[in-house]
C-alpha atoms as an extended CHARMM CRD file, in Angstrom:
* protein
*
        56  EXT
         1         1  MET       CA             64.4010000000       42.7240000000       27.9170000000  PROA      1               0.0000000000
         2         2  THR       CA             67.3080000000       40.8490000000       30.7180000000  PROA      2               0.0000000000
         3         3  ARG       CA             69.2810000000       42.1730000000       32.9000000000  PROA      3               0.0000000000
         4         4  VAL       CA             72.0480000000       41.2240000000       34.1670000000  PROA      4               0.0000000000
         5         5  LEU       CA             74.3930000000       42.4710000000       37.4150000000  PROA      5               0.0000000000
         6         6  ALA       CA             77.8670000000       41.6440000000       36.9720000000  PROA      6               0.0000000000
         7         7  PHE       CA             80.4670000000       42.7470000000       39.6120000000  PROA      7               0.0000000000
         8         8  LYS       CA             83.6490000000       41.4110000000       39.7690000000  PROA      8               0.0000000000
         9         9  LEU       CA             84.6740000000       39.9790000000       43.7360000000  PROA      9               0.0000000000
        10        10  TRP       CA             88.2610000000       39.3570000000       44.7730000000  PROA      10              0.0000000000
        11        11  GLY       CA             90.8530000000       38.9770000000       48.3970000000  PROA      11              0.0000000000
        12        12  ASP       CA             93.5350000000       36.9030000000       49.7350000000  PROA      12              0.0000000000
        13        13  TYR       CA             91.3600000000       34.1100000000       50.6470000000  PROA      13              0.0000000000
        14        14  GLY       CA             88.2440000000       33.4350000000       49.9210000000  PROA      14              0.0000000000
        15        15  HSD       CA             87.0920000000       29.8480000000       51.0290000000  PROA      15              0.0000000000
        16        16  PHE       CA             83.4480000000       27.7010000000       50.7940000000  PROA      16              0.0000000000
        17        17  ARG       CA             84.0560000000       24.9710000000       52.3760000000  PROA      17              0.0000000000
        18        18  LYS       CA             81.5190000000       22.7010000000       51.0060000000  PROA      18              0.0000000000
        19        19  TYR       CA             78.8980000000       21.8080000000       54.0060000000  PROA      19              0.0000000000
        20        20  TYR       CA             78.9940000000       18.0500000000       53.9860000000  PROA      20              0.0000000000
        21        21  THR       CA             82.9520000000       17.9000000000       54.9610000000  PROA      21              0.0000000000
        22        22  THR       CA             85.1560000000       18.6820000000       58.2240000000  PROA      22              0.0000000000
        23        23  THR       CA             88.1830000000       18.5150000000       57.7560000000  PROA      23              0.0000000000
        24        24  SER       CA             88.4490000000       18.9730000000       54.2320000000  PROA      24              0.0000000000
        25        25  PRO       CA             89.9340000000       21.3800000000       52.0780000000  PROA      25              0.0000000000
        26        26  LEU       CA             86.8930000000       21.1270000000       49.5900000000  PROA      26              0.0000000000
        27        27  THR       CA             85.2200000000       24.3210000000       48.9250000000  PROA      27              0.0000000000
        28        28  PHE       CA             82.5670000000       25.4090000000       46.2800000000  PROA      28              0.0000000000
        29        29  GLU       CA             83.6630000000       26.9850000000       43.2040000000  PROA      29              0.0000000000
        30        30  PHE       CA             81.3550000000       29.7780000000       43.1550000000  PROA      30              0.0000000000
        31        31  PRO       CA             80.1670000000       30.5770000000       46.3570000000  PROA      31              0.0000000000
        32        32  PRO       CA             76.5680000000       29.6840000000       47.2280000000  PROA      32              0.0000000000
        33        33  PRO       CA             73.6260000000       31.8330000000       46.5460000000  PROA      33              0.0000000000
        34        34  THR       CA             73.2480000000       32.9430000000       50.1610000000  PROA      34              0.0000000000
        35        35  SER       CA             77.5730000000       33.8880000000       51.0660000000  PROA      35              0.0000000000
        36        36  VAL       CA             75.5950000000       36.3410000000       47.2090000000  PROA      36              0.0000000000
        37        37  VAL       CA             73.0740000000       37.9320000000       48.4640000000  PROA      37              0.0000000000
        38        38  GLY       CA             74.9770000000       39.0530000000       51.8130000000  PROA      38              0.0000000000
        39        39  ILE       CA             77.0460000000       40.3660000000       49.4400000000  PROA      39              0.0000000000
        40        40  VAL       CA             75.4190000000       42.0020000000       47.4390000000  PROA      40              0.0000000000
        41        41  SER       CA             72.6060000000       43.4220000000       50.9080000000  PROA      41              0.0000000000
        42        42  ALA       CA             76.3970000000       44.9810000000       52.2750000000  PROA      42              0.0000000000
        43        43  ILE       CA             77.1700000000       46.2590000000       49.3390000000  PROA      43              0.0000000000
        44        44  ILE       CA             73.8250000000       47.7360000000       48.6170000000  PROA      44              0.0000000000
        45        45  GLY       CA             73.4370000000       48.7330000000       52.6310000000  PROA      45              0.0000000000
        46        46  LEU       CA             71.1430000000       47.0760000000       54.1400000000  PROA      46              0.0000000000
        47        47  ASP       CA             71.1190000000       45.5230000000       57.4640000000  PROA      47              0.0000000000
        48        48  LYS       CA             70.9400000000       42.1520000000       58.2110000000  PROA      48              0.0000000000
        49        49  GLU       CA             67.5400000000       42.0790000000       59.2280000000  PROA      49              0.0000000000
        50        50  GLN       CA             66.2300000000       43.3030000000       56.3630000000  PROA      50              0.0000000000
        51        51  TYR       CA             67.8720000000       40.5940000000       53.3600000000  PROA      51              0.0000000000
        52        52  PRO       CA             66.9430000000       37.5310000000       54.7000000000  PROA      52              0.0000000000
        53        53  ALA       CA             63.5530000000       37.3920000000       52.4450000000  PROA      53              0.0000000000
        54        54  LEU       CA             65.9360000000       38.0410000000       49.6470000000  PROA      54              0.0000000000
        55        55  SER       CA             67.3140000000       34.6160000000       49.6870000000  PROA      55              0.0000000000
        56        56  ARG       CA             63.9210000000       32.7810000000       49.5930000000  PROA      56              0.0000000000
């Protein structure tokens, strides 16, 4: 059985700049995996020292 966690994240601004750009407004269509881990960790209340192991 596969489990899926789905949630809607919204805001006025969201800019996930592509790493190879410096002044271009190119962004990812979806947040990078490390950003998603940080967002979910903040929602469930993990301290920032606890979640880096989750992104490996």
